[in-house]
C-alpha positions as CSV (number, residue, x, y, z in Angstrom):
1,X,0.1,0.1,0.2
2,X,1.1,3.5,-0.9
3,X,0.8,6.1,1.5
4,X,-0.7,9.7,0.9
5,X,2.6,11.2,0.4
6,X,4.0,8.8,-2.3
7,X,0.7,9.1,-4.4
8,X,0.9,12.5,-4.3
9,X,4.4,12.4,-5.5
10,X,3.2,9.8,-8.1
11,X,0.7,12.0,-9.5
12,X,3.1,15.0,-9.7
13,X,5.9,13.1,-11.5
14,X,3.3,11.8,-13.9
15,X,1.9,14.9,-14.8
16,X,5.4,16.4,-15.6
17,X,7.0,13.6,-16.9
18,X,10.6,14.1,-18.3
19,X,10.9,11.0,-20.3
20,X,10.1,6.9,-19.9
21,X,12.5,4.5,-19.4
22,X,12.0,1.0,-19.9
23,X,14.1,-1.8,-18.5
24,X,14.8,-5.5,-18.6
25,X,12.5,-7.5,-16.3
26,X,15.8,-8.6,-14.6
27,X,16.7,-5.1,-13.2
28,X,14.7,-4.9,-10.4
29,X,17.3,-1.9,-8.9
30,X,18.0,1.3,-11.0
31,X,19.5,4.3,-10.8
32,X,18.9,7.9,-12.6
33,X,21.5,10.3,-13.3
34,X,19.3,12.9,-14.9
35,X,20.8,14.3,-18.0
36,X,23.4,17.1,-18.4
37,X,20.8,20.0,-17.5
38,X,19.6,18.5,-14.2
39,X,22.6,17.4,-12.9
40,X,21.1,15.8,-9.9
41,X,23.0,13.2,-8.2
42,X,22.8,9.5,-8.9
43,X,19.1,8.1,-7.6
44,X,19.0,4.9,-6.9
45,X,15.0,3.5,-7.9
46,X,13.3,0.4,-6.4
47,X,11.2,-1.4,-9.1
48,X,10.5,-4.3,-6.8
49,X,7.0,-3.2,-5.4
50,X,5.1,-1.8,-8.5
51,X,7.0,-2.3,-12.0
52,X,7.3,1.7,-12.3
53,X,9.6,4.2,-10.3
54,X,9.9,8.0,-11.0
55,X,12.9,9.9,-10.1
56,X,12.3,12.7,-7.9
57,X,14.7,14.9,-9.2
58,X,13.8,14.8,-12.9
59,X,10.5,13.1,-13.0
60,X,11.9,10.4,-15.3
61,X,9.5,7.4,-15.6
62,X,11.2,3.5,-15.2
63,X,9.3,0.5,-16.0
64,X,10.1,-3.2,-16.1
65,X,9.9,-4.5,-19.7
66,X,7.0,-7.2,-19.8
């Protein structure tokens, strides 16, 4: 179950989606380094719960390939 803050963050990130990246199903954890413009730190994202993760810095959406 997601809490209210997580739901809100996902909604905001989805509305302002920067890019969508599909990863292999064997990659349960990925990291986002953003792009040259954002210069955000390397953020590790967990795809194990829902198969989707959104970077809190640049709103890139990562999904597991089905």
